[in-house]
C-alpha positions, 0 to 999 in steps of 0.5 A: 626191832628194825624199822623195816620189820615194824613197817611191814608188820604194821602193813600186815595188821592193816590188811587183817583188820580191814578184812575182818572189820568194816573199816577203810584200810586207807584210814589205817594206812594214814594212822600207820604212816604217822605212827611208823614215820614218827616213832620208827623213822623220826620223820616230820609231818611234811616228810610223811606227806611227801608220799601223798598222791596229789595227782591221783587224788585229783584224777579220781575225784574228777572222773568219779564226779563226772560219772556222778553227773552223768548218772544223775542226768540219765546218760549212764542209764541211756547207755545201758538201755541202748545196749539192752535194746540190741538183744531183743529176741536174741538171748545169747547176746545178753552177756556180750552186750552187758560185757561191752557196756560194762567195759565202756563204763569203766573205760570212761572213768566209772569205778568198777564196783559202781559199773557192776552195781548198775549192770548186775541187777539188769543182767540177772533179771535177763538171765532169769527171764531167758533161763540162762545161767545167772552165774555166767551173766554175773561173771561176764559183767565183772569181766567186762568191768575189768576189761575197761578198768585199765584205760588211761582215764579209768581209776585203776588205770590212772592208779597203776600208770601214776605209780609207774610214772615215778619210776625209771620204767616205761609202760605204754598206757595202750599196752596196759589197756589192751592187755587187760581188755584182751585177757578179760575178753578171753576169760569171758569167752571161756566162761560163756563156753562153759556156762552157756547152758540153760540154768535149771534154777532160772525162772520161767519167761512168763513172769509178768514183771519181767515181760516189760519191754525196754523202751527207747527213750529220747536223748535230751540235750543235757545227755547229748552234751554229756556224751560230747563231754566224755568224747572230749575227755578222751580226745584231750587226755589221749590226743593232747596229753592233758591232765585227766583229773582237771578235764573231768572236773571241768566237764563235770562242772559245766554239766552241773551248771546247766542242770543245777537243780538235779546236780546239786548233790552230784559231789556225793557221788565222788568215790570218797572211800576209794580216794581214802583207800588209795591216798592212804595206801600210797602215802604208807607205801612212801613210808615203806620206801623211806624205811627201805622195806620195799628195797629189802623185799625186792632184793629178797624176791630177786634172790629167790631164783630166776626172775621169771619164777619170782614174777609168777610167784608174785602173780599167784600171791596177789591173786590169792590175797586179793580174793579176800582183800581190796584189789586196789590196796594190793595194787598200790603195795605190789607195784613198788615191790616189782619195780626193782625186780624189773630194773634188775632183769630183762623182764618186760615192764609192761608185761609184768605190770599188766600181769600183776594188774590182771592177777589182782583184779580178776579174782574180784568175782569172790563173794568176799569182794564187792563185785562178787557180793553184788552178783550173789545178792542179785541172783533170782530164783536160786538156792543161795547156798548152792549159788554161793558155792558156785561162785566160790568154785568159779573164783577158785578156778580163776585164782588157780589158773588166771595168774598162770595164764597172765604170766604165760601170755604177758611175762614169759614171751618178753623173756624169750 
């Protein structure tokens, strides 16, 4: 059996095992990189680790550490409360405020599931209190988190841009961010229009525990310093092209030094599981490239017919797979496959990369994903089985329509 077949077969086994069993696919990817690299390709350990994403590692460590510090000193809670105070007496604004807060959090480096975990309990409580659709609230929080997830200083944005940076392609960070934000905003508008009716399963407004007002809290000097640090991170990264990871680590360290008592365990908030997943998968993608697997698959895809059709097929495939598997892992696998297709065609690089990124992430509403599971587990006063089926139905609609719309809006126009 050729090294190409062995490497792609091993990748398939990784996805199946990681989907069925509670094991991080990054661990399997590191093991696979070592086994396939040494036994099938005859690579040394140094050659295997050439694919390790050092820059991405520093970026994810930095931004998730800074977020952990901001969460511990109350700055994240401050932002959430500031948004919630805007909806006093205006229930229709609740989902839009949560959408906006989620987008801000992820755009500044909060990992998407972390932002969803923060906001979904608040949103579902508000939906229950005001008698509006909890499904709508939950899905709009997820869309908001995805809307900001591809900013240049966000984890997912840094991942995609870092992978593209090593290729001859040019993808504007602003274009990627705006494409994701605009698409998820459109998705939220449609969700709001279809699901805004009152939910018959919601509770009454008279619930005593839900009647507690959201009080304004004074901004402490540490929280003010944190807000300044976040603004400086944006200016330094976007205005002066400084390394995001090092800036975030420096900002987090300064904030920890002025609050050592409360920040002694801030390092525990670093998204180690995400780092392990990304580092392992990107390292294994390097093995696929050395085995010639990426080139073979790309040429096979290009030989299927028109590049436009192949682009649509890729968007549909990643959406279906990502509904059951890690979207981050799918992204690390699909971007390298799309590169040769883009180099050999007149398709827009920014358009296809953005369409693939969107198609991979918008299906994280699935109850099999972390985000969808958070919505399901935080629903209040509902028939769980019925609510589960509603989430499944919503996700099925996204899987069927979302990739086609992403392709139609972002890839098709660039080929005309």
